[in-house]
C-alpha positions as CSV (number, residue, x, y, z in Angstrom):
1,X,76.4,111.2,-30.5
2,X,79.4,109.8,-31.8
3,X,81.4,111.2,-34.5
4,X,82.7,108.7,-37.2
5,X,86.3,108.1,-37.8
6,X,87.9,109.6,-40.5
7,X,90.6,107.4,-40.6
8,X,90.0,104.7,-44.0
9,X,90.0,101.0,-43.3
10,X,93.6,99.7,-44.2
11,X,94.1,98.5,-48.2
12,X,92.9,94.9,-48.5
13,X,95.9,92.4,-49.3
14,X,96.3,91.3,-53.0
15,X,96.7,87.7,-52.7
16,X,98.7,86.3,-55.9
17,X,97.4,83.8,-58.0
18,X,98.6,80.2,-56.9
19,X,100.9,78.4,-58.4
20,X,100.9,74.5,-59.0
21,X,103.0,72.4,-57.2
22,X,104.6,70.9,-60.3
23,X,105.3,73.3,-63.6
24,X,103.9,72.0,-66.7
25,X,106.3,70.5,-69.0
26,X,106.7,71.7,-72.1
27,X,104.6,69.4,-74.3
28,X,101.9,68.1,-71.3
29,X,98.9,68.5,-71.4
30,X,96.2,68.8,-74.8
31,X,99.4,69.1,-77.0
32,X,101.0,65.9,-75.6
33,X,99.9,63.6,-77.7
34,X,99.5,65.8,-81.0
35,X,102.8,65.0,-82.6
36,X,102.9,60.9,-81.7
37,X,99.6,61.0,-83.4
38,X,100.6,62.8,-86.3
39,X,103.5,60.3,-86.7
40,X,101.0,57.3,-86.3
41,X,98.1,58.6,-89.0
42,X,101.3,59.1,-91.1
43,X,102.6,55.8,-90.6
44,X,99.4,54.5,-91.8
45,X,98.5,56.4,-94.4
46,X,102.1,55.3,-95.9
47,X,101.2,51.7,-95.6
48,X,98.3,52.3,-96.7
49,X,99.7,53.4,-100.0
50,X,102.0,50.5,-100.2
51,X,99.6,47.9,-99.8
52,X,97.3,49.7,-102.8
53,X,100.4,49.6,-104.8
54,X,100.0,46.1,-104.9
55,X,96.9,45.2,-105.0
56,X,96.4,47.7,-107.7
57,X,99.4,47.4,-109.8
58,X,97.7,44.4,-111.4
59,X,101.1,41.9,-111.9
60,X,99.6,39.3,-109.7
61,X,103.2,39.5,-107.8
62,X,101.7,39.5,-104.3
63,X,99.4,36.3,-105.0
64,X,101.9,34.5,-106.9
65,X,104.2,34.8,-103.5
66,X,101.9,34.4,-101.7
67,X,100.8,30.8,-102.4
68,X,104.6,29.9,-103.3
69,X,104.4,29.5,-106.7
70,X,107.2,30.6,-109.1
71,X,106.6,32.3,-112.3
72,X,109.2,32.5,-115.2
73,X,109.1,33.6,-118.9
74,X,111.0,31.9,-121.9
75,X,111.5,33.2,-125.2
76,X,109.4,32.2,-127.9
77,X,111.2,28.7,-129.9
78,X,108.6,29.2,-133.2
79,X,105.5,28.2,-134.4
80,X,107.0,25.2,-136.8
81,X,103.8,22.6,-137.2
82,X,105.6,19.2,-136.8
83,X,103.8,15.9,-136.6
84,X,106.8,14.9,-134.0
85,X,110.2,17.0,-133.0
86,X,113.5,17.2,-134.5
87,X,116.3,15.2,-133.0
88,X,118.4,18.4,-132.5
89,X,115.3,20.3,-130.8
90,X,114.6,21.0,-127.1
91,X,111.9,22.8,-125.6
92,X,113.1,25.5,-123.5
93,X,111.1,25.4,-120.7
94,X,108.8,21.9,-118.4
95,X,106.1,21.1,-119.2
96,X,106.8,23.6,-122.7
97,X,105.2,26.8,-123.5
98,X,106.1,27.5,-127.1
99,X,107.7,26.1,-129.7
100,X,106.7,23.2,-132.3
101,X,103.9,21.7,-132.2
102,X,101.3,19.0,-133.7
103,X,99.1,20.6,-136.4
104,X,96.0,19.2,-134.2
105,X,95.4,20.9,-130.7
106,X,94.3,18.7,-127.8
107,X,90.1,19.0,-127.3
108,X,89.9,21.2,-124.3
109,X,88.8,19.7,-121.0
110,X,90.0,17.2,-118.0
111,X,91.9,14.3,-118.9
112,X,92.9,11.1,-116.7
113,X,96.0,10.8,-118.7
114,X,98.8,12.7,-120.1
115,X,98.4,14.2,-122.5
116,X,101.1,15.0,-125.7
117,X,103.1,18.0,-124.7
118,X,103.3,18.6,-128.9
119,X,99.7,19.2,-129.3
120,X,99.2,20.9,-125.5
121,X,101.7,24.0,-127.2
122,X,99.3,24.2,-129.9
123,X,96.5,24.9,-127.4
124,X,98.9,27.1,-125.6
125,X,99.2,29.0,-128.9
126,X,95.5,29.4,-129.7
127,X,95.6,31.7,-126.1
128,X,94.6,29.1,-123.8
129,X,95.4,27.6,-120.3
130,X,96.8,24.1,-119.9
131,X,97.3,22.7,-116.0
132,X,99.0,19.7,-115.4
133,X,99.8,18.1,-111.6
134,X,102.7,16.0,-111.1
135,X,101.8,12.2,-109.3
136,X,102.5,13.1,-106.2
137,X,100.0,15.9,-106.3
138,X,97.2,15.0,-103.7
139,X,94.0,14.4,-104.6
140,X,92.5,16.9,-102.7
141,X,94.6,19.4,-105.0
142,X,93.7,18.0,-108.0
143,X,90.1,18.3,-107.1
144,X,90.5,21.9,-105.8
145,X,92.2,22.7,-109.4
146,X,88.6,21.2,-110.7
147,X,86.2,23.0,-109.2
148,X,88.2,25.7,-110.2
149,X,87.9,24.5,-113.6
150,X,84.5,23.9,-113.8
151,X,83.8,27.4,-112.7
152,X,85.2,28.7,-116.3
153,X,86.1,25.4,-118.0
154,X,86.5,27.3,-121.9
155,X,90.1,27.4,-122.7
156,X,91.7,25.0,-120.1
157,X,93.2,21.8,-120.1
158,X,93.8,20.0,-116.8
159,X,95.8,16.6,-117.4
160,X,98.4,15.0,-115.2
161,X,101.9,14.9,-116.0
162,X,103.6,12.5,-113.8
163,X,107.3,13.6,-114.0
164,X,106.3,16.9,-112.5
165,X,106.1,15.2,-109.0
166,X,104.7,16.9,-106.1
167,X,104.4,19.8,-108.5
168,X,101.3,22.0,-110.2
169,X,102.5,23.6,-113.9
170,X,100.2,26.4,-115.5
171,X,101.1,27.4,-119.2
172,X,100.5,30.1,-121.5
173,X,101.7,31.9,-124.5
174,X,101.3,35.2,-124.5
175,X,102.2,37.9,-127.7
176,X,101.5,40.6,-129.8
177,X,97.9,40.5,-131.4
178,X,99.8,41.5,-134.4
179,X,102.2,38.8,-134.5
180,X,103.0,36.7,-138.1
181,X,102.2,33.5,-138.9
182,X,106.1,32.9,-139.0
183,X,107.1,35.3,-136.6
184,X,108.9,33.9,-133.0
185,X,107.5,36.5,-131.2
186,X,105.7,37.0,-127.4
187,X,107.2,34.4,-125.0
188,X,106.0,31.5,-123.2
189,X,105.1,31.9,-119.7
190,X,105.3,28.9,-116.8
191,X,103.7,29.0,-113.4
192,X,105.2,26.5,-110.9
193,X,103.6,25.6,-107.8
194,X,103.1,23.3,-104.7
195,X,99.4,23.3,-104.6
196,X,96.4,25.0,-105.4
197,X,95.9,28.3,-104.9
198,X,93.0,30.5,-105.9
199,X,94.2,33.7,-105.6
200,X,97.5,32.5,-107.9
201,X,95.6,31.0,-110.6
202,X,93.4,33.7,-110.7
203,X,96.1,36.3,-110.7
204,X,97.8,34.3,-113.7
205,X,94.7,34.0,-115.4
206,X,93.7,37.4,-115.8
207,X,97.5,38.3,-116.7
208,X,98.1,35.8,-119.2
209,X,95.7,33.9,-120.3
210,X,94.2,34.0,-123.6
211,X,97.0,36.0,-125.5
212,X,98.6,33.5,-127.4
213,X,99.4,34.1,-131.2
214,X,97.2,32.7,-132.7
215,X,94.1,33.8,-130.5
216,X,90.8,32.6,-130.5
217,X,87.6,34.3,-128.8
218,X,87.1,32.4,-125.6
219,X,83.6,31.3,-126.4
220,X,84.9,29.3,-129.1
221,X,87.5,27.3,-127.0
222,X,84.3,25.2,-125.2
223,X,85.5,21.8,-123.7
224,X,85.3,18.7,-126.2
225,X,86.1,21.7,-129.0
């Protein structure tokens, strides 16, 4: 019987870990897109914040600008009742937004012919809106104004004013609720647009409408009244 060898077998060779052919660069792998993703998310949040500010600030500026409308304010020129304007007096806006006016306002509603501005200023004093369109405004734009008017006609006058030419003007008179009878408080506001734009008209109505120095409840400013 053969005798077993007492010499132990040679040790097994230990294999070193295999190395990648191309070393991994810093920032590669799953962390590679982390920084750009964070930057993109921050940009989205910043844009949302800006848009939210524009939409929530409530001044209508974005709607006016998008429609190409210009909104101007004018100091009040008083609230005197007159049958006709004094010879040396001029309104500080066209169409007028404040100032001396006829003792009797024009009935609310839609007109086919121009309306005396003296009477329309009295409508503005009561808090209403006066929408006037020039002779160069296309009939389609006028029809759009009338459709908007019919949805909520109280406290509105729509009439032609040829001298506006291709423009549409929306006027309002705003003043503190505590304005006294003889105080020239508040200001006139005039929006001039190249055409009808629902968002701009709604924004103007919501911000400036029905805030006149002698404001009446809207339910009383019905067509014909």
